[in-house]
N, CA, C, O and the ligand as a Tripos MOL2 file, in Angstrom:
@<TRIPOS>MOLECULE
protein
  293   291    74     0     0
PROTEIN
NO_CHARGES

@<TRIPOS>ATOM
      1 N         -15.7990   46.1250   17.1380 N.3       1 MET1
      2 CA        -17.0150   45.5000   17.7220 C.3       1 MET1
      3 C         -16.5310   44.2170   18.5460 C.2       1 MET1
      4 O         -15.7450   44.3790   19.4800 O.2       1 MET1
      5 N         -16.9770   42.9930   18.2200 N.am      2 LYS2
      6 CA        -16.7060   41.8670   19.0740 C.3       2 LYS2
      7 C         -15.1850   41.6030   19.2690 C.2       2 LYS2
      8 O         -14.7700   41.2280   20.3650 O.2       2 LYS2
      9 N         -14.4100   41.7840   18.2840 N.am      3 ASN3
     10 CA        -13.0070   41.5700   18.4160 C.3       3 ASN3
     11 C         -12.2140   42.9000   18.7560 C.2       3 ASN3
     12 O         -11.0190   43.0390   18.4980 O.2       3 ASN3
     13 N         -12.9360   43.7810   19.3110 N.am      4 GLY4
     14 CA        -12.1880   44.9760   19.6330 C.3       4 GLY4
     15 C         -11.9790   46.0140   18.6350 C.2       4 GLY4
     16 O         -11.4020   47.0810   18.8470 O.2       4 GLY4
     17 N         -12.5290   45.6000   17.4430 N.am      5 ASN5
     18 CA        -12.4470   46.5780   16.2870 C.3       5 ASN5
     19 C         -13.5640   47.7020   16.4360 C.2       5 ASN5
     20 O         -14.5520   47.5760   17.1600 O.2       5 ASN5
     21 N         -13.2970   48.7450   15.7060 N.am      6 CYS6
     22 CA        -14.2690   49.8580   15.6660 C.3       6 CYS6
     23 C         -15.5090   49.4230   14.9700 C.2       6 CYS6
     24 O         -15.5140   48.3110   14.4420 O.2       6 CYS6
     25 N         -16.5410   50.1690   14.9150 N.am      7 CYS7
     26 CA        -17.8260   50.0290   14.2250 C.3       7 CYS7
     27 C         -17.4210   49.9930   12.6960 C.2       7 CYS7
     28 O         -16.6980   50.8670   12.2180 O.2       7 CYS7
     29 N         -17.9150   48.9530   11.9620 N.am      8 PRO8
     30 CA        -17.5220   48.8950   10.4790 C.3       8 PRO8
     31 C         -18.2800   49.9650    9.6510 C.2       8 PRO8
     32 O         -17.9350   50.3450    8.5320 O.2       8 PRO8
     33 N         -19.3880   50.4120   10.3690 N.am      9 LYS9
     34 CA        -20.2500   51.4430    9.5890 C.3       9 LYS9
     35 C         -19.6730   52.8280    9.7860 C.2       9 LYS9
     36 O         -19.5100   53.5690    8.8160 O.2       9 LYS9
     37 N         -19.3450   53.2120   11.0690 N.am     10 CYS10
     38 CA        -19.0670   54.5600   11.2760 C.3      10 CYS10
     39 C         -17.6920   54.8960   11.7690 C.2      10 CYS10
     40 O         -17.2690   56.0510   11.7330 O.2      10 CYS10
     41 N         -16.9180   53.7760   12.2810 N.am     11 GLY11
     42 CA        -15.6120   53.9080   12.6980 C.3      11 GLY11
     43 C         -15.5540   54.2300   14.2190 C.2      11 GLY11
     44 O         -14.4480   54.3820   14.7390 O.2      11 GLY11
     45 N         -16.6600   54.3370   14.9390 N.am     12 SER12
     46 CA        -16.6020   54.6510   16.2600 C.3      12 SER12
     47 C         -16.1910   53.5140   17.1630 C.2      12 SER12
     48 O         -16.5450   52.3670   16.8900 O.2      12 SER12
     49 N         -15.4780   53.7750   18.2020 N.am     13 TYR13
     50 CA        -15.1310   52.7440   19.1870 C.3      13 TYR13
     51 C         -16.1750   52.8140   20.3430 C.2      13 TYR13
     52 O         -15.9110   52.1440   21.3410 O.2      13 TYR13
     53 N         -17.2030   53.4630   20.3360 N.am     14 ASN14
     54 CA        -18.1250   53.6660   21.3150 C.3      14 ASN14
     55 C         -19.1610   52.5380   21.1350 C.2      14 ASN14
     56 O         -20.2760   52.8160   20.6950 O.2      14 ASN14
     57 N         -18.8320   51.2900   21.4570 N.am     15 THR15
     58 CA        -19.6820   50.1230   21.3430 C.3      15 THR15
     59 C         -19.8000   49.3970   22.7430 C.2      15 THR15
     60 O         -18.9260   49.4630   23.6080 O.2      15 THR15
     61 N         -20.9730   48.7050   22.8600 N.am     16 VAL16
     62 CA        -21.2760   48.0790   24.0530 C.3      16 VAL16
     63 C         -21.6560   46.5620   23.7130 C.2      16 VAL16
     64 O         -22.1340   46.2350   22.6270 O.2      16 VAL16
     65 N         -21.3930   45.6740   24.7520 N.am     17 ARG17
     66 CA        -21.8720   44.2080   24.5590 C.3      17 ARG17
     67 C         -23.0840   44.0330   25.3560 C.2      17 ARG17
     68 O         -23.1210   44.3370   26.5480 O.2      17 ARG17
     69 N         -24.1300   43.5200   24.6780 N.am     18 VAL18
     70 CA        -25.3500   43.3690   25.2380 C.3      18 VAL18
     71 C         -25.6260   41.7660   25.3630 C.2      18 VAL18
     72 O         -25.8870   41.1110   24.3540 O.2      18 VAL18
     73 N         -25.5640   41.2500   26.4840 N.am     19 SER19
     74 CA        -25.8260   39.7530   26.5250 C.3      19 SER19
     75 C         -27.2370   39.4830   26.7120 C.2      19 SER19
     76 O         -28.0000   40.3840   27.0620 O.2      19 SER19
     77 N         -27.6240   38.3160   26.5040 N.am     20 ASP20
     78 CA        -29.0580   37.7960   26.6170 C.3      20 ASP20
     79 C         -29.3620   37.9240   28.0750 C.2      20 ASP20
     80 O         -28.5450   37.6250   28.9460 O.2      20 ASP20
     81 N         -30.6270   38.4020   28.3270 N.am     21 ASN21
     82 CA        -31.1320   38.4560   29.5470 C.3      21 ASN21
     83 C         -31.9070   37.1050   30.0870 C.2      21 ASN21
     84 O         -33.0610   36.8880   29.7210 O.2      21 ASN21
     85 N         -31.2840   36.3000   30.8870 N.am     22 PRO22
     86 CA        -31.8690   35.0540   31.2010 C.3      22 PRO22
     87 C         -33.2240   35.0930   31.7180 C.2      22 PRO22
     88 O         -33.8730   34.0510   31.6280 O.2      22 PRO22
     89 N         -33.7990   36.1800   32.2780 N.am     23 SER23
     90 CA        -35.1660   36.1670   32.7950 C.3      23 SER23
     91 C         -36.1440   36.3900   31.6970 C.2      23 SER23
     92 O         -37.3410   36.2450   31.9410 O.2      23 SER23
     93 N         -35.7370   36.7350   30.4950 N.am     24 ARG24
     94 CA        -36.6710   36.8760   29.4730 C.3      24 ARG24
     95 C         -36.7700   35.6820   28.4960 C.2      24 ARG24
     96 O         -36.3820   35.7460   27.3290 O.2      24 ARG24
     97 N         -37.3280   34.5720   29.0740 N.am     25 HIS25
     98 CA        -37.2320   33.3050   28.3030 C.3      25 HIS25
     99 C         -37.9610   33.3940   26.9940 C.2      25 HIS25
    100 O         -37.5660   32.8280   25.9740 O.2      25 HIS25
    101 N         -39.1040   34.1720   27.0720 N.am     26 ALA26
    102 CA        -39.9740   34.0230   25.8460 C.3      26 ALA26
    103 C         -39.7160   35.0540   24.8020 C.2      26 ALA26
    104 O         -40.3200   35.0420   23.7300 O.2      26 ALA26
    105 N         -38.7370   36.0290   25.1420 N.am     27 SER27
    106 CA        -38.5540   36.9850   24.0920 C.3      27 SER27
    107 C         -37.0020   37.1960   24.0170 C.2      27 SER27
    108 O         -36.1960   36.4600   24.5850 O.2      27 SER27
    109 N         -36.6820   38.2620   23.2660 N.am     28 GLY28
    110 CA        -35.2520   38.4260   23.0660 C.3      28 GLY28
    111 C         -34.8380   37.8930   21.6370 C.2      28 GLY28
    112 O         -35.6210   37.3210   20.8790 O.2      28 GLY28
    113 N         -33.6040   38.1330   21.3840 N.am     29 ASN29
    114 CA        -33.0900   37.7640   20.0770 C.3      29 ASN29
    115 C         -32.3180   36.4010   20.0540 C.2      29 ASN29
    116 O         -31.1300   36.3200   19.7400 O.2      29 ASN29
    117 N         -33.0670   35.3870   20.3980 N.am     30 ASN30
    118 CA        -32.4410   34.0960   20.4350 C.3      30 ASN30
    119 C         -32.7540   33.1920   19.2840 C.2      30 ASN30
    120 O         -33.6600   33.4700   18.4990 O.2      30 ASN30
    121 N         -32.0300   32.1290   19.1710 N.am     31 ILE31
    122 CA        -32.2050   31.1030   18.1550 C.3      31 ILE31
    123 C         -32.7150   29.8400   18.7710 C.2      31 ILE31
    124 O         -32.0830   29.2820   19.6670 O.2      31 ILE31
    125 N         -33.8270   29.3870   18.3140 N.am     32 TYR32
    126 CA        -34.4390   28.1810   18.9290 C.3      32 TYR32
    127 C         -34.2130   27.0190   18.0870 C.2      32 TYR32
    128 O         -34.6440   27.0250   16.9340 O.2      32 TYR32
    129 N         -33.5100   25.9160   18.6030 N.am     33 THR33
    130 CA        -33.3090   24.6460   17.6690 C.3      33 THR33
    131 C         -34.3710   23.7960   18.0400 C.2      33 THR33
    132 O         -34.4520   22.7310   17.4280 O.2      33 THR33
    133 N         -35.1880   24.0410   18.9000 N.am     34 SER34
    134 CA        -36.3940   23.1310   19.1600 C.3      34 SER34
    135 C         -37.5380   23.9800   19.4330 C.2      34 SER34
    136 O         -37.4480   25.0150   20.0940 O.2      34 SER34
    137 N         -38.7080   23.5060   18.8810 N.am     35 THR35
    138 CA        -39.9930   24.3600   18.9670 C.3      35 THR35
    139 C         -40.6670   24.1170   20.3160 C.2      35 THR35
    140 O         -41.5160   24.8930   20.7540 O.2      35 THR35
    141 N         -40.2550   22.9860   20.9840 N.am     36 PHE36
    142 CA        -41.0250   22.5390   22.1560 C.3      36 PHE36
    143 C         -40.3770   22.7730   23.4560 C.2      36 PHE36
    144 O         -41.0610   22.5890   24.4640 O.2      36 PHE36
    145 N         -39.1010   23.1710   23.5810 N.am     37 THR37
    146 CA        -38.4280   23.2600   24.8030 C.3      37 THR37
    147 C         -37.4850   24.4070   24.9370 C.2      37 THR37
    148 O         -36.6880   24.6150   24.0220 O.2      37 THR37
    149 N         -37.5000   25.1470   25.9610 N.am     38 LEU38
    150 CA        -36.6720   26.2400   26.1270 C.3      38 LEU38
    151 C         -35.2610   25.8050   26.4780 C.2      38 LEU38
    152 O         -34.3730   26.6580   26.4790 O.2      38 LEU38
    153 N         -34.9920   24.5670   26.7700 N.am     39 MET39
    154 CA        -33.6420   24.0220   27.0050 C.3      39 MET39
    155 C         -32.7420   24.2340   25.8080 C.2      39 MET39
    156 O         -31.5190   24.3270   25.9120 O.2      39 MET39
    157 N         -33.4220   24.3070   24.6360 N.am     40 LYS40
    158 CA        -32.6330   24.4000   23.3480 C.3      40 LYS40
    159 C         -32.4250   25.8700   22.9370 C.2      40 LYS40
    160 O         -31.9560   26.1570   21.8360 O.2      40 LYS40
    161 N         -32.7890   26.8060   23.8590 N.am     41 LYS41
    162 CA        -32.5680   28.1870   23.5000 C.3      41 LYS41
    163 C         -31.0820   28.5700   23.4950 C.2      41 LYS41
    164 O         -30.3180   28.3110   24.4240 O.2      41 LYS41
    165 N         -30.7630   29.1690   22.4390 N.am     42 ILE42
    166 CA        -29.3540   29.4760   22.2250 C.3      42 ILE42
    167 C         -29.2190   31.0750   22.3130 C.2      42 ILE42
    168 O         -29.7800   31.7890   21.4820 O.2      42 ILE42
    169 N         -28.5030   31.5620   23.2860 N.am     43 PRO43
    170 CA        -28.4000   33.0770   23.4550 C.3      43 PRO43
    171 C         -27.6290   33.6790   22.3290 C.2      43 PRO43
    172 O         -26.6730   33.0960   21.8180 O.2      43 PRO43
    173 N         -28.0560   34.8610   21.9430 N.am     44 VAL44
    174 CA        -27.2830   35.5370   20.9470 C.3      44 VAL44
    175 C         -26.8160   36.8330   21.5710 C.2      44 VAL44
    176 O         -27.5890   37.6950   21.9900 O.2      44 VAL44
    177 N         -25.4910   36.9090   21.6020 N.am     45 ILE45
    178 CA        -24.9010   38.2030   22.0880 C.3      45 ILE45
    179 C         -24.8570   39.3260   21.0570 C.2      45 ILE45
    180 O         -24.4250   39.1190   19.9230 O.2      45 ILE45
    181 N         -25.3080   40.5210   21.4580 N.am     46 ARG46
    182 CA        -25.3060   41.6460   20.6080 C.3      46 ARG46
    183 C         -24.2200   42.6710   20.9120 C.2      46 ARG46
    184 O         -24.0440   43.1060   22.0500 O.2      46 ARG46
    185 N         -23.5310   43.0250   19.9040 N.am     47 TYR47
    186 CA        -22.7090   44.2510   20.0870 C.3      47 TYR47
    187 C         -23.2570   45.4140   19.2980 C.2      47 TYR47
    188 O         -23.4250   45.3490   18.0800 O.2      47 TYR47
    189 N         -23.5500   46.5550   20.0740 N.am     48 VAL48
    190 CA        -24.2430   47.6610   19.5640 C.3      48 VAL48
    191 C         -23.2610   48.8440   19.5320 C.2      48 VAL48
    192 O         -22.5680   49.1190   20.5120 O.2      48 VAL48
    193 N         -23.2210   49.5140   18.4170 N.am     49 CYS49
    194 CA        -22.5710   50.8630   18.2740 C.3      49 CYS49
    195 C         -23.4040   51.8190   18.8110 C.2      49 CYS49
    196 O         -24.4570   52.0870   18.2320 O.2      49 CYS49
    197 N         -23.0410   52.4560   19.9850 N.am     50 VAL50
    198 CA        -23.7810   53.5470   20.4780 C.3      50 VAL50
    199 C         -23.8580   54.7650   19.6020 C.2      50 VAL50
    200 O         -24.8030   55.5520   19.6440 O.2      50 VAL50
    201 N         -22.7780   54.8890   18.7730 N.am     51 ASN51
    202 CA        -22.7690   56.1070   17.8910 C.3      51 ASN51
    203 C         -23.7180   56.1900   16.7940 C.2      51 ASN51
    204 O         -24.3270   57.2200   16.5070 O.2      51 ASN51
    205 N         -23.8440   54.9310   16.1050 N.am     52 CYS52
    206 CA        -24.7700   54.8910   14.8500 C.3      52 CYS52
    207 C         -25.8580   53.9400   15.0770 C.2      52 CYS52
    208 O         -26.8820   54.0450   14.4020 O.2      52 CYS52
    209 N         -25.7360   52.9920   15.9890 N.am     53 GLY53
    210 CA        -26.8720   52.0890   16.1160 C.3      53 GLY53
    211 C         -26.5750   50.7320   15.3560 C.2      53 GLY53
    212 O         -27.3980   49.8180   15.4220 O.2      53 GLY53
    213 N         -25.5280   50.6120   14.7110 N.am     54 TYR54
    214 CA        -25.1830   49.3370   14.1010 C.3      54 TYR54
    215 C         -25.1070   48.2800   15.0650 C.2      54 TYR54
    216 O         -24.5650   48.5240   16.1430 O.2      54 TYR54
    217 N         -25.6350   46.9870   14.8010 N.am     55 THR55
    218 CA        -25.6900   45.9120   15.7130 C.3      55 THR55
    219 C         -25.1110   44.6930   15.0240 C.2      55 THR55
    220 O         -25.4690   44.3270   13.9050 O.2      55 THR55
    221 N         -24.1930   44.0880   15.7660 N.am     56 GLU56
    222 CA        -23.7270   42.7470   15.4200 C.3      56 GLU56
    223 C         -24.3880   41.6210   16.3020 C.2      56 GLU56
    224 O         -24.7240   41.8840   17.4560 O.2      56 GLU56
    225 N         -24.5630   40.4400   15.7970 N.am     57 ASN57
    226 CA        -25.1280   39.3320   16.4690 C.3      57 ASN57
    227 C         -24.1870   38.2400   16.5970 C.2      57 ASN57
    228 O         -23.5830   37.9040   15.5780 O.2      57 ASN57
    229 N         -23.9560   37.6100   17.7220 N.am     58 TRP58
    230 CA        -22.9240   36.6570   17.8170 C.3      58 TRP58
    231 C         -23.4110   35.4610   18.7240 C.2      58 TRP58
    232 O         -23.8830   35.6750   19.8410 O.2      58 TRP58
    233 N         -23.2890   34.2920   18.2380 N.am     59 VAL59
    234 CA        -23.4100   33.0410   18.9970 C.3      59 VAL59
    235 C         -21.9950   32.7060   19.5360 C.2      59 VAL59
    236 O         -21.1570   32.2000   18.7900 O.2      59 VAL59
    237 N         -21.7370   32.9830   20.8020 N.am     60 GLU60
    238 CA        -20.2770   32.8430   21.3320 C.3      60 GLU60
    239 C         -19.8590   31.5630   21.6020 C.2      60 GLU60
    240 O         -18.6560   31.3110   21.5250 O.2      60 GLU60
    241 N         -20.7230   30.6340   21.9350 N.am     61 ASN61
    242 CA        -20.3600   29.2900   22.4210 C.3      61 ASN61
    243 C         -20.1990   28.4090   21.2370 C.2      61 ASN61
    244 O         -21.1000   28.3790   20.3990 O.2      61 ASN61
    245 N         -19.0520   27.6390   21.0840 N.am     62 ARG62
    246 CA        -18.8240   26.7070   19.9580 C.3      62 ARG62
    247 C         -19.8890   25.6010   19.9580 C.2      62 ARG62
    248 O         -20.4540   25.2920   18.9080 O.2      62 ARG62
    249 N         -20.1460   25.0480   21.0380 N.am     63 GLN63
    250 CA        -21.1110   23.9650   21.2360 C.3      63 GLN63
    251 C         -22.5140   24.3530   20.6700 C.2      63 GLN63
    252 O         -23.2130   23.5400   20.0660 O.2      63 GLN63
    253 N         -22.8760   25.6280   20.9010 N.am     64 GLU64
    254 CA        -24.1920   26.1630   20.4520 C.3      64 GLU64
    255 C         -24.1020   26.3940   19.0140 C.2      64 GLU64
    256 O         -25.1230   26.2610   18.3400 O.2      64 GLU64
    257 N         -22.9960   26.7270   18.4650 N.am     65 ARG65
    258 CA        -22.9160   26.7920   16.9920 C.3      65 ARG65
    259 C         -23.0380   25.4680   16.3340 C.2      65 ARG65
    260 O         -23.6670   25.3230   15.2860 O.2      65 ARG65
    261 N         -22.4310   24.4990   16.9560 N.am     66 ASP66
    262 CA        -22.5150   23.1980   16.4440 C.3      66 ASP66
    263 C         -24.0140   22.6980   16.3350 C.2      66 ASP66
    264 O         -24.5000   22.1100   15.3680 O.2      66 ASP66
    265 N         -24.6360   23.0370   17.4820 N.am     67 GLU67
    266 CA        -26.0840   22.6740   17.6410 C.3      67 GLU67
    267 C         -26.8940   23.4460   16.4850 C.2      67 GLU67
    268 O         -27.8280   22.8760   15.9210 O.2      67 GLU67
    269 N         -26.5650   24.5850   16.1900 N.am     68 ILE68
    270 CA        -27.2700   25.2920   15.0540 C.3      68 ILE68
    271 C         -27.0300   24.6490   13.7890 C.2      68 ILE68
    272 O         -27.9210   24.5500   12.9450 O.2      68 ILE68
    273 N         -25.7230   24.1550   13.6010 N.am     69 LYS69
    274 CA        -25.4860   23.4730   12.2520 C.3      69 LYS69
    275 C         -26.1840   22.1850   12.1110 C.2      69 LYS69
    276 O         -26.6310   21.8140   11.0260 O.2      69 LYS69
    277 N         -26.2920   21.4230   13.3200 N.am     70 ARG70
    278 CA        -26.9790   20.2430   13.2990 C.3      70 ARG70
    279 C         -28.4960   20.5110   12.9450 C.2      70 ARG70
    280 O         -29.1460   19.7950   12.1830 O.2      70 ARG70
    281 N         -28.8990   21.4430   13.4850 N.am     71 THR71
    282 CA        -30.3970   21.6990   13.2400 C.3      71 THR71
    283 C         -30.7070   22.4980   11.8350 C.2      71 THR71
    284 O         -31.7350   22.2490   11.2040 O.2      71 THR71
    285 N         -29.9510   23.2700   11.4820 N.am     72 PHE72
    286 CA        -30.2880   24.0720   10.2840 C.3      72 PHE72
    287 C         -29.3610   23.7550    9.0700 C.2      72 PHE72
    288 O         -29.7330   24.0440    7.9320 O.2      72 PHE72
    289 N         -28.1830   23.1760    9.3010 N.am     73 GLY73
    290 CA        -27.1860   22.9650    8.3580 C.3      73 GLY73
    291 C         -27.5000   21.9270    7.3040 C.2      73 GLY73
    292 O         -26.6770   21.6710    6.4260 O.2      73 GLY73
    293 ZN        -21.2890   52.8620   14.2580 Zn       74 ZN74
@<TRIPOS>BOND
     1     1     2 1
     2     2     3 1
     3     3     4 2
     4     3     5 am
     5     5     6 1
     6     6     7 1
     7     7     8 2
     8     7     9 am
     9     9    10 1
    10    10    11 1
    11    11    12 2
    12    11    13 am
    13    13    14 1
    14    14    15 1
    15    15    16 2
    16    15    17 am
    17    17    18 1
    18    18    19 1
    19    19    20 2
    20    19    21 am
    21    21    22 1
    22    22    23 1
    23    23    24 2
    24    23    25 am
    25    25    26 1
    26    26    27 1
    27    27    28 2
    28    27    29 am
    29    29    30 1
    30    30    31 1
    31    31    32 2
    32    31    33 am
    33    33    34 1
    34    34    35 1
    35    35    36 2
    36    35    37 am
    37    37    38 1
    38    38    39 1
    39    39    40 2
    40    39    41 am
    41    41    42 1
    42    42    43 1
    43    43    44 2
    44    43    45 am
    45    45    46 1
    46    46    47 1
    47    47    48 2
    48    47    49 am
    49    49    50 1
    50    50    51 1
    51    51    52 2
    52    51    53 am
    53    53    54 1
    54    54    55 1
    55    55    56 2
    56    55    57 am
    57    57    58 1
    58    58    59 1
    59    59    60 2
    60    59    61 am
    61    61    62 1
    62    62    63 1
    63    63    64 2
    64    63    65 am
    65    65    66 1
    66    66    67 1
    67    67    68 2
    68    67    69 am
    69    69    70 1
    70    70    71 1
    71    71    72 2
    72    71    73 am
    73    73    74 1
    74    74    75 1
    75    75    76 2
    76    75    77 am
    77    77    78 1
    78    78    79 1
    79    79    80 2
    80    79    81 am
    81    81    82 1
    82    82    83 1
    83    83    84 2
    84    83    85 am
    85    85    86 1
    86    86    87 1
    87    87    88 2
    88    87    89 am
    89    89    90 1
    90    90    91 1
    91    91    92 2
    92    91    93 am
    93    93    94 1
    94    94    95 1
    95    95    96 2
    96    95    97 am
    97    97    98 1
    98    98    99 1
    99    99   100 2
   100    99   101 am
   101   101   102 1
   102   102   103 1
   103   103   104 2
   104   103   105 am
   105   105   106 1
   106   106   107 1
   107   107   108 2
   108   107   109 am
   109   109   110 1
   110   110   111 1
   111   111   112 2
   112   111   113 am
   113   113   114 1
   114   114   115 1
   115   115   116 2
   116   115   117 am
   117   117   118 1
   118   118   119 1
   119   119   120 2
   120   119   121 am
   121   121   122 1
   122   122   123 1
   123   123   124 2
   124   123   125 am
   125   125   126 1
   126   126   127 1
   127   127   128 2
   128   127   129 am
   129   129   130 1
   130   130   131 1
   131   131   132 2
   132   131   133 am
   133   133   134 1
   134   134   135 1
   135   135   136 2
   136   135   137 am
   137   137   138 1
   138   138   139 1
   139   139   140 2
   140   139   141 am
   141   141   142 1
   142   142   143 1
   143   143   144 2
   144   143   145 am
   145   145   146 1
   146   146   147 1
   147   147   148 2
   148   147   149 am
   149   149   150 1
   150   150   151 1
   151   151   152 2
   152   151   153 am
   153   153   154 1
   154   154   155 1
   155   155   156 2
   156   155   157 am
   157   157   158 1
   158   158   159 1
   159   159   160 2
   160   159   161 am
   161   161   162 1
   162   162   163 1
   163   163   164 2
   164   163   165 am
   165   165   166 1
   166   166   167 1
   167   167   168 2
   168   167   169 am
   169   169   170 1
   170   170   171 1
   171   171   172 2
   172   171   173 am
   173   173   174 1
   174   174   175 1
   175   175   176 2
   176   175   177 am
   177   177   178 1
   178   178   179 1
   179   179   180 2
   180   179   181 am
   181   181   182 1
   182   182   183 1
   183   183   184 2
   184   183   185 am
   185   185   186 1
   186   186   187 1
   187   187   188 2
   188   187   189 am
   189   189   190 1
   190   190   191 1
   191   191   192 2
   192   191   193 am
   193   193   194 1
   194   194   195 1
   195   195   196 2
   196   195   197 am
   197   197   198 1
   198   198   199 1
   199   199   200 2
   200   199   201 am
   201   201   202 1
   202   202   203 1
   203   203   204 2
   204   203   205 am
   205   205   206 1
   206   206   207 1
   207   207   208 2
   208   207   209 am
   209   209   210 1
   210   210   211 1
   211   211   212 2
   212   211   213 am
   213   213   214 1
   214   214   215 1
   215   215   216 2
   216   215   217 am
   217   217   218 1
   218   218   219 1
   219   219   220 2
   220   219   221 am
   221   221   222 1
   222   222   223 1
   223   223   224 2
   224   223   225 am
   225   225   226 1
   226   226   227 1
   227   227   228 2
   228   227   229 am
   229   229   230 1
   230   230   231 1
   231   231   232 2
   232   231   233 am
   233   233   234 1
   234   234   235 1
   235   235   236 2
   236   235   237 am
   237   237   238 1
   238   238   239 1
   239   239   240 2
   240   239   241 am
   241   241   242 1
   242   242   243 1
   243   243   244 2
   244   243   245 am
   245   245   246 1
   246   246   247 1
   247   247   248 2
   248   247   249 am
   249   249   250 1
   250   250   251 1
   251   251   252 2
   252   251   253 am
   253   253   254 1
   254   254   255 1
   255   255   256 2
   256   255   257 am
   257   257   258 1
   258   258   259 1
   259   259   260 2
   260   259   261 am
   261   261   262 1
   262   262   263 1
   263   263   264 2
   264   263   265 am
   265   265   266 1
   266   266   267 1
   267   267   268 2
   268   267   269 am
   269   269   270 1
   270   270   271 1
   271   271   272 2
   272   271   273 am
   273   273   274 1
   274   274   275 1
   275   275   276 2
   276   275   277 am
   277   277   278 1
   278   278   279 1
   279   279   280 2
   280   279   281 am
   281   281   282 1
   282   282   283 1
   283   283   284 2
   284   283   285 am
   285   285   286 1
   286   286   287 1
   287   287   288 2
   288   287   289 am
   289   289   290 1
   290   290   291 1
   291   291   292 2
@<TRIPOS>SUBSTRUCTURE
     1 MET1         2 RESIDUE 1 A MET
     2 LYS2         6 RESIDUE 1 A LYS
     3 ASN3        10 RESIDUE 1 A ASN
     4 GLY4        14 RESIDUE 1 A GLY
     5 ASN5        18 RESIDUE 1 A ASN
     6 CYS6        22 RESIDUE 1 A CYS
     7 CYS7        26 RESIDUE 1 A CYS
     8 PRO8        30 RESIDUE 1 A PRO
     9 LYS9        34 RESIDUE 1 A LYS
    10 CYS10       38 RESIDUE 1 A CYS
    11 GLY11       42 RESIDUE 1 A GLY
    12 SER12       46 RESIDUE 1 A SER
    13 TYR13       50 RESIDUE 1 A TYR
    14 ASN14       54 RESIDUE 1 A ASN
    15 THR15       58 RESIDUE 1 A THR
    16 VAL16       62 RESIDUE 1 A VAL
    17 ARG17       66 RESIDUE 1 A ARG
    18 VAL18       70 RESIDUE 1 A VAL
    19 SER19       74 RESIDUE 1 A SER
    20 ASP20       78 RESIDUE 1 A ASP
    21 ASN21       82 RESIDUE 1 A ASN
    22 PRO22       86 RESIDUE 1 A PRO
    23 SER23       90 RESIDUE 1 A SER
    24 ARG24       94 RESIDUE 1 A ARG
    25 HIS25       98 RESIDUE 1 A HIS
    26 ALA26      102 RESIDUE 1 A ALA
    27 SER27      106 RESIDUE 1 A SER
    28 GLY28      110 RESIDUE 1 A GLY
    29 ASN29      114 RESIDUE 1 A ASN
    30 ASN30      118 RESIDUE 1 A ASN
    31 ILE31      122 RESIDUE 1 A ILE
    32 TYR32      126 RESIDUE 1 A TYR
    33 THR33      130 RESIDUE 1 A THR
    34 SER34      134 RESIDUE 1 A SER
    35 THR35      138 RESIDUE 1 A THR
    36 PHE36      142 RESIDUE 1 A PHE
    37 THR37      146 RESIDUE 1 A THR
    38 LEU38      150 RESIDUE 1 A LEU
    39 MET39      154 RESIDUE 1 A MET
    40 LYS40      158 RESIDUE 1 A LYS
    41 LYS41      162 RESIDUE 1 A LYS
    42 ILE42      166 RESIDUE 1 A ILE
    43 PRO43      170 RESIDUE 1 A PRO
    44 VAL44      174 RESIDUE 1 A VAL
    45 ILE45      178 RESIDUE 1 A ILE
    46 ARG46      182 RESIDUE 1 A ARG
    47 TYR47      186 RESIDUE 1 A TYR
    48 VAL48      190 RESIDUE 1 A VAL
    49 CYS49      194 RESIDUE 1 A CYS
    50 VAL50      198 RESIDUE 1 A VAL
    51 ASN51      202 RESIDUE 1 A ASN
    52 CYS52      206 RESIDUE 1 A CYS
    53 GLY53      210 RESIDUE 1 A GLY
    54 TYR54      214 RESIDUE 1 A TYR
    55 THR55      218 RESIDUE 1 A THR
    56 GLU56      222 RESIDUE 1 A GLU
    57 ASN57      226 RESIDUE 1 A ASN
    58 TRP58      230 RESIDUE 1 A TRP
    59 VAL59      234 RESIDUE 1 A VAL
    60 GLU60      238 RESIDUE 1 A GLU
    61 ASN61      242 RESIDUE 1 A ASN
    62 ARG62      246 RESIDUE 1 A ARG
    63 GLN63      250 RESIDUE 1 A GLN
    64 GLU64      254 RESIDUE 1 A GLU
    65 ARG65      258 RESIDUE 1 A ARG
    66 ASP66      262 RESIDUE 1 A ASP
    67 GLU67      266 RESIDUE 1 A GLU
    68 ILE68      270 RESIDUE 1 A ILE
    69 LYS69      274 RESIDUE 1 A LYS
    70 ARG70      278 RESIDUE 1 A ARG
    71 THR71      282 RESIDUE 1 A THR
    72 PHE72      286 RESIDUE 1 A PHE
    73 GLY73      290 RESIDUE 1 A GLY
    74 ZN74       293 GROUP 0 **** ****
């Protein structure tokens, strides 16, 4: 999946990276560290196994992960 490994569920290498769509501000699988501004929206990158449907979610940016830790940690 993210690190070039096969799907942990079915072993398939038929996986795709699905990035956040910036035009969909109000939807999508994002983590919000603020309830009142979209500037704090943190995109979650998904890796989907096309073979079985297993999905991984990744926050790829280190600064954004630090922001999540400050907010929720
Ligand atoms: Zn799979």
